[in-house]
Phi, psi and omega in degrees: 000143176283162177301320179298316180296320178297310181300318180297319179295319181291312179299318180299316179297314181298315181297311185284326185267338185236292188302313181291318182295316182272356186052048183263112177303128187226131174264123178259163182311127173053039178239147177298140182205134174253111182298130180287149175273135175053041177213155174292149175205171186223144168247119184251120185231144177243127178243128178265142175258217182283157169243130185212166177284118180268336176199156178241140179209201177292161179309134182088357181237016178279136182255124174250135185243134173250129179245160178178194178210144172257139182241124172256104179269111185262136182232141175227152176301145177301143178074016174260000182079179182245002183302313181296321180295320178292327175297317178296317179300317178295323178295316177301315179302320181294338181263346184237342182297121173050048181246142172250112184227120177054038177086000177252127180257121179262140176268201182278132181280165174216151178245140180226126177286125176267320181099209184292133178222095184065238181261020182228165170255136189234138170229134178255140173247126181253126180241091179291148182213167166213157176218139182253150176231128181250128181192000000 
């Protein structure tokens, strides 16, 4: 899979399974976004890691693997607590934990409290993934 195909599959899954369902305003990589006032919101980013040979075989059967992680950075207004953000994080985990979707295999997600970030409270959800290309 190309990097573009991987990114499109991941963003599509997040949009249809999380952002649209929860009506969660979400900023995607390099897209225009107006941060909402006094509401939860998300910044969704995809980071690619290494690409390497995962197996060797006869011509046309070599497996190349691309690894990376998708990050859902969740923000809530200060003094609203973190309960809603953890509920959203758990919901994201339910849609990405150990899932194979459109050729992208997701591993187990994790949530990390970041704390205060400017005028917001932040929790990050990390969704590690890999995708294979055979050729």
